C-alpha positions in Angstrom: 133.7 131.4 109.9 132.1 133.8 112.4 133.4 134.6 115.8 130.6 134.4 118.4 132.1 134.9 121.8 135.5 135.3 123.5 136.2 134.8 127.2 139.6 135.7 128.6 141.6 135.5 131.8 144.8 137.4 132.5 144.6 139.4 129.3 146.4 142.7 129.9 144.6 144.5 132.8 141.2 142.9 132.3 139.2 141.3 135.0 139.0 137.5 134.8 136.1 136.0 132.9 136.3 139.1 130.6 133.7 138.3 128.0 132.6 139.8 124.7 129.5 138.3 123.1 128.8 139.0 119.5 125.5 137.2 119.3 122.3 139.3 119.2 120.5 139.0 122.5 117.4 141.2 122.4 114.2 141.0 120.3 114.9 141.0 116.6 112.5 143.2 114.6 112.1 143.1 110.9 113.9 146.5 110.7 116.8 145.2 112.8 117.1 142.2 110.5 117.3 144.5 107.5 119.8 147.0 108.9 121.4 146.0 112.2 121.8 142.2 112.1 123.1 139.5 109.8 121.8 135.9 109.9 124.8 133.6 109.6 122.6 130.4 109.9 118.9 129.8 110.7 117.9 132.1 113.6 121.6 132.8 114.6 122.2 136.5 114.3 125.3 138.6 114.8 125.7 142.4 114.4 126.5 144.5 111.4 127.9 147.1 113.7 129.1 147.0 117.3 130.6 149.7 119.5 132.7 150.1 122.7 132.3 153.4 124.5 133.6 154.8 127.8 135.9 157.3 129.5 139.5 157.7 128.6 141.6 154.9 130.0 138.5 152.8 130.6 139.7 149.9 128.5 138.0 150.4 125.1 141.3 149.7 123.3 141.9 146.7 125.4 138.6 145.2 124.5 139.1 145.6 120.8 142.7 144.3 121.1 141.3 141.1 122.6 139.1 140.6 119.5 142.1 141.3 117.3 144.0 138.6 119.3 141.2 136.1 118.6 140.9 137.0 114.9 144.7 136.6 114.5 144.5 133.0 115.9 141.5 132.2 113.8 143.0 133.7 110.6 146.7 133.0 110.8 146.7 130.3 113.5 149.5 132.3 115.2 149.8 135.3 117.5 152.9 137.4 117.0 154.2 141.0 117.0 151.6 142.2 119.6 152.7 144.7 122.2 151.3 142.9 125.2 152.6 140.0 127.3 151.3 136.6 126.3 152.2 134.7 129.4 149.3 133.1 131.2 146.5 134.4 128.9 143.7 131.9 129.0 141.3 132.1 126.0 137.9 130.5 125.5 136.8 131.2 121.9 133.5 130.1 120.3 133.0 130.3 116.6 130.6 129.0 113.9 132.0 127.3 110.8 130.2 125.2 108.1 127.2 124.1 110.2 129.0 123.5 113.4 129.7 125.4 116.6 133.3 125.2 117.8 134.8 126.0 121.2 138.5 126.4 121.4 140.4 126.8 124.7 144.1 127.4 125.3 146.6 129.0 127.6 149.2 131.2 125.9 152.9 131.4 126.9 155.9 133.3 125.7 159.2 131.8 124.6 162.2 134.2 124.4 163.8 131.9 121.8 161.0 132.5 119.3 160.9 136.3 119.3 157.5 138.0 119.8 155.4 135.0 119.2 152.9 133.2 121.5 153.1 129.5 122.1 149.9 127.5 122.6 149.5 125.1 125.5 146.7 123.0 127.0 144.7 123.3 123.8 141.2 121.7 123.4 138.7 121.9 120.6 135.1 121.0 121.1 132.4 120.7 118.4 128.6 120.4 118.2 126.2 120.5 115.3 124.1 123.7 115.2 120.3 123.4 115.4 118.1 126.4 115.6 116.1 124.7 118.3 118.8 125.5 120.8 119.9 128.9 119.5 119.4 130.4 122.9 121.7 127.8 124.5 124.6 127.8 122.0 127.2 128.5 124.6 126.1 125.7 126.9 128.8 123.1 127.3 126.3 120.3 126.9 126.4 118.8 123.5 130.0 119.8 122.7 132.3 116.8 122.1 136.1 117.2 122.1 138.0 116.5 118.9 140.9 114.3 119.7 144.0 112.9 117.8 144.2 115.9 115.6 147.9 115.7 115.0 151.1 117.6 115.9 151.9 121.2 115.1 154.7 123.6 116.0 154.1 125.1 119.4 153.6 128.5 117.9 150.7 127.3 115.7 147.2 126.8 117.0 145.3 123.6 116.7 142.5 125.7 115.2 144.4 124.9 112.0 142.9 121.4 112.0 139.4 122.9 111.8 139.8 125.9 109.5 142.8 124.4 107.6 143.6 127.4 105.5 144.9 130.8 106.5 142.5 133.6 105.7 141.9 137.2 106.7 139.2 137.0 109.4 139.5 140.7 110.4 141.7 143.7 110.0 142.6 146.0 112.8 143.0 149.8 112.3 144.4 151.4 115.5 144.2 155.0 116.5 147.9 155.7 116.2 148.2 155.3 112.5 151.2 153.8 110.6 153.1 157.0 109.8 155.2 156.8 106.6 154.5 153.1 106.3 150.8 153.9 105.6 151.4 154.3 101.8 153.2 151.1 101.5 150.5 149.3 103.5 147.9 151.0 101.4 149.2 149.7 98.1 149.8 146.3 99.6 146.1 146.2 100.6 145.1 147.2 97.1 147.1 144.3 95.6 146.1 141.7 98.2 142.4 142.4 98.1 142.2 143.2 94.4 141.0 146.8 94.8 141.2 148.8 91.6 143.2 152.0 91.2 139.9 153.7 90.2 138.4 152.8 93.5 141.5 154.3 95.2 141.0 157.5 93.2 137.4 157.7 94.4 138.5 157.2 98.0 141.1 160.0 97.7 138.5 162.4 96.4 136.5 162.0 99.6 139.4 163.4 101.6 141.2 165.8 99.2 139.8 167.0 95.9 143.1 168.5 94.9 144.7 165.0 94.6 143.9 163.6 91.2 146.1 160.5 91.3 148.6 158.6 93.5 150.8 155.8 92.2 153.6 153.8 93.9 157.0 153.9 92.2 158.7 151.7 94.8 158.5 151.0 98.5 159.5 154.5 99.5 158.7 156.7 96.4 155.4 157.8 94.9 154.0 159.8 92.0 151.4 162.3 93.0 149.2 164.4 90.7 148.2 167.4 92.8 146.2 170.3 91.3 147.2 169.0 87.9 150.9 169.2 88.8 152.9 165.9 88.8 155.3 165.4 91.7 157.6 162.5 92.6 157.8 162.3 96.4 159.3 160.1 99.0 157.0 158.7 101.6 158.5 161.1 104.2 157.8 164.1 101.8 154.3 162.7 101.0 153.2 162.5 104.6 154.2 166.1 105.2 152.3 167.3 102.1 149.1 165.4 102.9 147.1 166.1 106.1 147.1 163.3 108.7 143.3 163.0 108.1 143.8 162.4 104.4 146.5 159.8 104.9 144.6 157.9 107.6 141.4 158.2 105.7 142.7 156.8 102.4 144.1 153.8 104.2 141.0 153.2 106.4 138.5 153.5 103.6 140.7 151.1 101.5 140.3 148.6 104.4 136.6 149.3 104.5 136.3 148.4 100.8 138.4 145.2 101.4 136.2 144.3 104.3 132.9 144.8 102.5 134.0 143.1 99.3 135.5 140.0 101.0 133.2 139.7 104.0 135.7 139.9 106.8 135.3 142.1 109.9 136.9 145.5 110.5 138.1 146.6 113.9 138.7 150.3 114.4 140.1 151.9 117.5 138.7 155.5 118.0 136.7 155.6 114.7 136.3 159.4 115.0 140.0 160.1 115.2 140.9 162.7 112.6 137.5 162.2 110.8 134.5 164.5 110.5 131.4 163.1 112.1 129.7 162.8 108.7 132.4 160.4 107.5 131.9 158.3 110.6 128.2 158.1 110.1 128.8 157.2 106.4 131.1 154.4 107.5 128.5 152.9 109.8 125.8 153.2 107.1 127.9 151.2 104.7 127.8 148.2 107.0 124.1 148.6 107.7 123.2 148.6 104.0 122.8 145.1 102.7 123.1 146.2 99.1 126.7 147.3 100.0 127.5 144.8 102.7 126.5 141.7 100.7 129.1 139.4 102.3 128.2 139.8 106.0 131.1 141.9 107.2 130.9 143.4 110.6 132.2 146.8 111.8 133.5 146.8 115.4 134.8 150.0 116.8 135.6 152.1 119.8 134.4 155.7 120.0 134.1 158.9 122.1 131.4 160.2 119.8 128.2 159.3 121.8 126.1 160.9 119.0 127.2 158.1 116.7 125.3 155.6 118.9 122.0 157.3 118.0 122.5 155.5 114.6 122.1 152.2 116.4 118.5 151.0 116.8 119.6 148.2 119.1 121.3 148.4 122.5 122.8 144.9 122.8 125.5 145.8 120.3 126.8 148.6 122.6 129.3 147.8 125.3 130.4 150.3 128.0 134.0 149.9 129.1 134.9 150.7 132.7 137.9 150.4 135.0 138.3 150.1 138.7 141.9 149.1 138.5 140.8 146.2 136.2 138.9 146.6 133.0 135.4 145.2 132.7 132.5 145.6 130.3 128.8 146.2 130.7 126.2 145.7 128.0 123.7 148.5 127.5 120.9 146.0 127.0 121.6 143.5 129.7 123.0 145.6 132.4 121.0 148.9 132.3 117.3 149.7 132.6 117.2 152.7 130.2 114.4 154.5 128.5 114.4 153.4 124.9 112.5 156.5 123.7 115.5 158.7 124.7 118.5 159.3 122.5 121.5 157.2 123.6 123.7 160.3 123.3 121.4 162.2 125.7 121.6 159.3 128.2 125.4 159.3 128.0 125.5 163.1 128.7 123.1 162.6 131.6 125.6 160.0 132.9 123.1 157.1 132.9 126.1 154.8 132.4 128.5 156.4 134.8 130.8 157.4 131.9 130.9 161.2 132.3 134.1 163.2 132.6 135.2 164.0 136.1 133.8 167.5 136.3 135.1 168.1 139.8 138.7 167.6 138.7 138.2 169.8 135.6 137.1 172.6 138.0 140.1 171.9 140.2 142.3 172.5 137.2 140.5 175.6 136.3 140.9 177.0 139.8 144.6 176.3 139.8 145.0 178.1 136.4 143.1 181.1 137.8 145.5 181.6 140.8 
C-alpha cells in the first residue's frame, strides 16, 4: 500500500481543497530514479524524501498532521486520540494497493459517547486497475468504479478495512514536542514490536552519547544504565534528567528510522532539525536516498526550518512551501515557482524567492524598543 494523494476540506485551519500529492511530477532522470524516487509499479514513482518548509505558524505541522490522519485510517482503520476536532472533516484519499488504484472519500464526525474517536459517515470506495499508459491521469475520476455491498462495520471503523483487511503500520509520526518520560517505554515497545535488536539500540545510543554503554528496561518505569562503566538503576524521571534531551529524542527517533527502513513504512517527522546537529539530519536523509539501505521503499516526510537541508534534494516537486493568510495553504516548488535550477535552494530561500523570510521590519521594531 502506498498513499498517493490526499485532499481535505475543513481540516483544522486549512483552506478547502487542501491537497498533498506524493506522486513525482517533473522529469525523472536516471540519477533521480537511483536516489530520489521509488517505483511502486511500472512508471509510477513516489518520493524517497519529501519536505514541508515555511515560516513559523505557516502550517507545516498542520500539513504533516493531515498525512498522519490519513495513514492512521489506512493502517488502523480508525482515527482516535488526535488533538484536533473531527467534526465536518472531508477526506479524499487516493492510494495504490496490489495493482489497483483506490479512491476513498468520507466525512468525519465526533461522537461524545465514544471518547476521542472519529466516526466515519458518507463513505465511498472507488477502484480502477492501474495501467502505465495513463500514469499521468491516475487521479482522473474516469475509470474508477465504486465498490458496493461491502458490509457493515462499527461507525468508528473505516470501510477501508474491506480493501486492506489487516491492520498494519503504514507510517509513524514523530512530533517536535517529544514524549517526555514516556520516551523510554515507547522506545522499548518499538524495539519489541519491530524486532530491533539490543545491539542495534547500542549502536544508536553511541551516535548520541559515547558515555552510555548499555540501556536495559527493568519494568515500565525503571531502567538499568551503564554509564562510563558504572551501572545505575534509574527511574524514567531520573533517566530523563541524566540524559540530554537530544540524546533521549535521538535514541527514539533513530529507532523509528530503523523500524521504518527495515519494514518499508513511511516516517513523518515534525521539525526534523529539532535538537539535532545538521550532520545528523543530513545522515537521516541520506539513509532514505540510499537503496542499499532503503530496500523496502520507505519514505521520509518531514517539516524543517533548515533551508540548507533542501540542497540535498535534486528535485523540486518533493518540496512544499507552507503559507498562511488566515487559512493554511501549500505551494509546490516545481509547479508554482519559476526558479533558477542552477542556484542552491537555500540561497533562493534566503533571497525570499518563496516569500518565506522572517519579518525583518518587525525584528527591527523590537530592537528599537529594546534600545529605548
